[in-house]
C-alpha positions as CSV (number, residue, x, y, z in Angstrom):
1,M,34.6,55.8,-33.8
2,V,32.3,53.5,-35.6
3,L,34.7,51.0,-36.2
4,S,36.4,51.3,-32.8
5,F,32.7,50.7,-31.3
6,I,32.3,47.5,-33.7
7,I,35.6,46.2,-32.5
8,A,34.9,46.7,-28.8
9,T,31.6,45.0,-29.0
10,L,33.1,41.8,-30.7
11,D,36.1,41.9,-28.2
12,G,33.6,41.9,-25.4
13,F,31.3,39.1,-26.9
14,F,34.7,37.1,-27.0
15,L,35.3,37.9,-23.5
16,H,32.5,36.7,-22.2
17,N,32.2,33.5,-24.5
18,M,35.9,32.3,-24.8
19,N,36.1,30.0,-21.9
20,T,32.3,28.4,-22.6
21,L,33.8,25.4,-24.4
22,Q,36.6,24.6,-21.7
23,S,33.7,23.7,-19.2
24,F,33.1,20.6,-20.9
25,I,36.4,19.2,-20.4
26,S,35.7,16.3,-17.8
27,K,39.1,15.5,-16.5
28,R,40.7,17.9,-14.4
29,E,44.0,17.1,-15.3
30,D,43.0,17.8,-19.0
31,M,41.4,21.1,-18.1
32,L,44.4,22.6,-16.1
33,V,46.4,21.6,-19.2
34,S,44.0,23.1,-21.6
35,N,44.0,26.5,-19.4
36,G,47.6,26.7,-19.0
37,F,47.6,26.7,-23.3
38,H,44.9,29.2,-23.4
39,V,46.5,31.7,-20.9
40,Y,49.9,31.1,-22.6
41,L,48.5,31.9,-26.1
42,D,46.5,34.7,-25.1
43,P,49.5,37.1,-24.4
44,L,51.3,35.4,-27.4
45,I,48.6,36.2,-29.8
46,L,48.3,40.1,-28.4
47,L,52.0,40.5,-28.7
48,S,51.9,39.4,-32.2
49,S,48.9,41.4,-33.0
50,W,50.6,44.7,-31.6
51,I,53.6,44.0,-33.8
52,I,51.4,43.2,-37.0
53,G,49.0,46.8,-36.1
54,S,52.3,48.6,-35.5
55,L,53.7,47.7,-39.1
56,L,50.2,47.9,-40.9
57,F,49.9,51.6,-39.1
58,L,53.2,52.6,-40.4
59,K,52.5,51.4,-44.0
60,G,49.0,52.6,-44.2
61,N,46.9,54.4,-41.4
62,S,44.6,53.5,-38.6
63,E,41.9,53.0,-40.5
64,I,43.6,49.9,-42.2
65,V,44.4,48.2,-38.7
66,L,40.6,48.7,-37.7
67,F,39.2,47.1,-40.7
68,V,41.5,44.2,-40.4
69,A,40.7,43.9,-36.9
70,I,37.0,43.8,-37.9
71,I,37.7,41.1,-40.4
72,L,39.6,38.8,-38.2
73,S,37.0,39.2,-35.6
74,T,34.2,38.5,-38.2
75,V,36.2,35.1,-39.2
76,S,36.6,34.0,-35.6
77,L,33.1,34.7,-34.7
78,I,32.2,32.4,-37.5
79,I,34.6,29.9,-36.3
80,F,33.3,29.9,-33.2
81,Y,29.4,28.9,-34.2
82,A,30.9,26.6,-36.7
83,I,32.1,24.3,-33.9
84,P,29.6,21.3,-33.7
85,S,28.9,21.1,-30.0
86,Q,28.5,25.0,-29.8
87,N,24.8,24.9,-29.9
88,S,24.6,22.5,-26.9
89,A,27.3,24.8,-25.1
90,I,25.3,28.1,-25.6
91,L,22.0,26.2,-24.5
92,L,23.6,24.9,-21.5
93,R,25.0,28.0,-20.6
94,N,21.7,29.8,-21.1
95,H,19.7,27.5,-19.1
96,Q,22.0,26.1,-16.4
97,R,22.2,28.0,-13.2
98,H,24.3,27.3,-10.0
99,N,22.5,26.3,-7.1
100,G,22.6,28.9,-4.5
101,E,26.2,29.9,-5.3
102,N,26.7,33.4,-6.0
103,I,29.9,35.3,-7.1
104,H,32.4,35.3,-4.5
105,I,34.4,38.4,-3.4
106,V,37.5,36.4,-3.5
107,N,36.7,35.8,-7.5
108,V,35.9,39.4,-7.7
109,I,39.4,40.2,-6.4
110,E,41.4,37.7,-8.4
111,I,40.1,39.1,-11.4
112,V,41.0,42.6,-10.1
113,V,44.8,41.2,-9.4
114,R,45.2,40.1,-12.6
115,T,44.2,43.4,-14.4
116,S,46.8,45.2,-12.9
117,W,49.4,43.8,-15.0
118,T,47.3,45.1,-18.2
119,A,47.1,48.6,-16.5
120,V,50.4,49.0,-16.1
121,I,51.8,48.0,-19.6
122,L,49.1,50.1,-21.1
123,F,50.5,53.0,-19.1
124,L,53.9,52.9,-20.3
125,L,52.4,52.7,-23.7
126,V,50.1,55.4,-23.6
127,H,52.9,57.7,-21.9
128,N,55.2,57.0,-25.0
129,Q,57.8,54.8,-22.8
130,I,58.1,52.6,-25.7
131,S,61.6,51.1,-24.8
132,W,59.9,50.4,-21.2
133,W,57.0,49.0,-22.8
134,G,58.9,46.6,-25.1
135,I,61.2,45.6,-22.2
136,I,58.6,45.1,-19.7
137,N,56.3,43.4,-22.4
138,S,59.1,40.7,-23.2
139,I,60.4,39.9,-19.6
140,F,56.8,39.3,-18.8
141,F,55.8,37.3,-21.2
142,S,59.3,35.0,-20.9
143,G,57.9,34.3,-17.3
144,I,54.6,33.3,-18.8
145,V,56.3,31.0,-21.6
146,F,58.6,29.5,-18.7
147,A,55.5,29.1,-16.2
148,Y,53.7,27.3,-19.2
149,F,56.6,25.0,-19.9
150,L,56.7,24.1,-16.0
151,L,52.8,23.6,-16.3
152,M,53.1,21.0,-19.2
153,K,56.1,19.1,-17.9
154,F,54.7,18.7,-14.3
155,H,50.9,19.1,-15.0
156,S,50.2,15.9,-13.0
157,I,51.9,17.6,-9.8
158,F,50.0,20.8,-10.3
159,V,46.9,18.7,-10.5
160,L,47.6,16.4,-7.2
161,F,49.0,19.7,-5.1
162,E,46.8,22.5,-7.0
163,R,45.5,23.8,-3.9
164,K,48.8,23.9,-2.1
165,I,50.6,25.5,-5.0
166,L,47.6,28.1,-5.2
167,I,48.3,29.2,-1.6
168,I,52.2,29.2,-2.0
169,N,52.3,30.9,-5.5
170,T,49.3,33.6,-4.2
171,L,51.6,34.6,-1.5
172,C,54.7,34.5,-3.3
173,M,52.9,36.8,-5.9
174,G,51.8,39.1,-3.6
175,I,55.5,39.6,-2.0
176,I,56.8,40.3,-5.6
177,L,54.1,42.8,-6.1
178,L,55.0,44.2,-2.7
179,L,59.1,44.5,-3.9
180,L,58.0,45.7,-7.1
181,S,56.2,48.9,-5.4
182,F,59.4,49.7,-3.8
183,T,62.1,48.9,-6.4
184,T,64.2,51.3,-8.4
185,H,66.9,49.4,-9.9
186,H,66.5,48.1,-13.0
187,L,67.8,44.8,-12.9
188,W,65.8,43.9,-9.9
189,M,62.8,45.2,-11.6
190,I,63.3,43.0,-14.5
191,L,63.8,40.2,-12.3
192,F,60.6,40.8,-10.4
193,V,58.5,41.3,-13.7
194,F,59.7,37.6,-15.1
195,L,58.8,36.2,-11.5
196,G,55.2,38.1,-12.1
197,G,54.8,36.7,-15.2
198,A,55.5,33.2,-14.3
199,T,53.4,33.3,-11.0
200,S,50.6,35.2,-12.5
201,Q,50.4,32.4,-15.4
202,I,50.2,29.6,-12.7
203,R,47.7,31.7,-10.6
204,D,45.5,32.2,-13.7
205,T,45.6,28.7,-15.1
206,I,44.6,27.1,-11.5
207,L,42.0,29.9,-11.1
208,T,40.4,29.5,-14.4
209,S,40.2,25.9,-13.8
210,R,38.3,26.2,-10.6
211,L,36.2,28.9,-11.8
212,I,35.3,27.0,-15.1
213,K,34.7,23.7,-12.8
214,K,32.4,25.5,-11.0
215,S,30.2,27.1,-13.8
216,I,31.2,30.7,-12.7
217,L,32.9,31.8,-15.8
218,R,30.1,30.2,-17.9
219,Q,27.0,32.1,-15.8
220,N,28.8,35.1,-14.8
221,G,31.0,36.0,-17.5
222,F,29.4,39.3,-18.4
223,F,29.7,40.4,-14.5
224,L,33.5,39.1,-14.4
225,T,34.6,40.9,-17.2
226,S,32.6,44.3,-16.5
227,V,35.1,43.9,-13.1
228,M,37.9,43.8,-15.4
229,V,37.1,46.9,-17.5
230,I,36.2,48.7,-14.4
231,S,39.4,47.9,-12.9
232,L,41.4,49.2,-15.7
233,L,39.5,52.4,-15.3
234,A,40.1,52.6,-12.0
235,F,44.0,51.7,-12.2
236,G,44.3,54.1,-14.9
237,L,43.3,56.8,-12.7
238,I,45.3,55.6,-9.5
239,I,48.4,55.3,-12.1
240,D,48.0,59.3,-13.2
241,V,47.4,60.3,-9.8
242,Y,49.7,58.5,-7.3
243,G,52.0,56.3,-9.8
244,V,52.4,53.0,-10.8
245,G,54.5,51.8,-7.2
246,S,51.0,52.5,-5.7
247,L,49.0,50.3,-7.9
248,Y,51.4,47.5,-6.8
249,L,51.3,48.1,-3.3
250,I,47.4,48.1,-3.5
251,T,47.4,44.7,-5.3
252,S,50.1,43.0,-3.4
253,T,48.0,43.8,-0.3
254,L,44.7,42.0,-2.1
255,T,47.1,39.2,-3.1
256,I,48.6,38.7,0.2
257,F,45.0,38.8,1.8
258,L,44.1,36.1,-0.7
259,G,46.8,34.1,-0.1
260,L,46.1,33.9,3.7
261,Y,42.4,33.5,2.7
262,Y,43.5,30.2,0.7
263,L,45.7,29.3,3.7
264,L,42.6,29.4,6.0
265,E,40.5,27.9,3.8
266,K,42.6,24.8,3.4
267,A,43.0,24.5,7.2
268,N,39.2,24.4,7.9
269,Q,38.7,22.2,5.3
270,D,41.3,19.6,6.7
């Protein structure tokens, strides 16, 4: 229990601070590339750690896995503070304040929708549906990789038409989630999960770039991380009571509303 608490504390620290240094990237094109790589790298590391953790657990016990996790987290913490510009980054994060701009409800909804994929994957794992857990993980990650290469190859186009792409991508993701809520055929489900991974990668990259640009992540990381944790707990309850389809239905509705909001926002600015 103590080891799990230590790991959770370190994990919360990294969730709160992992986007700090990216906010100092001046060129928007470079920031989009950086965030695209980050969104791609995060599930890759997560998937690899699950495999390594499973092997360690089979060879030893849960305490070995927890000790290794603490050691790796400590090393990461040392590297994090060893970066030369980190002191100035923390100083700016502590003292810079966004003038008159509060957290927008749209950003909270974006975090909630993003968390839904994690909730479903964890549900499959906890309920011992290992085969589907592996399939969903692999297909979803394949969609992320596909979108990452699209972002890298056409990053100049993504920067030029960022808002239009965000609108179209958000609406498409809402439709995909809606179709997933009613899908019972396995092949269609695999296709929708792949497209969901691709659209999530594109949306998360653009969204993170926008939040960092506005200093929202740097100044309100704790709040947004809390929203993610609460969403996971709420989604777990929803899945247990009403099923996975109901979660996709809820998040699809939220996502379509977000797409319409972005569309109206763009129309007002034009």
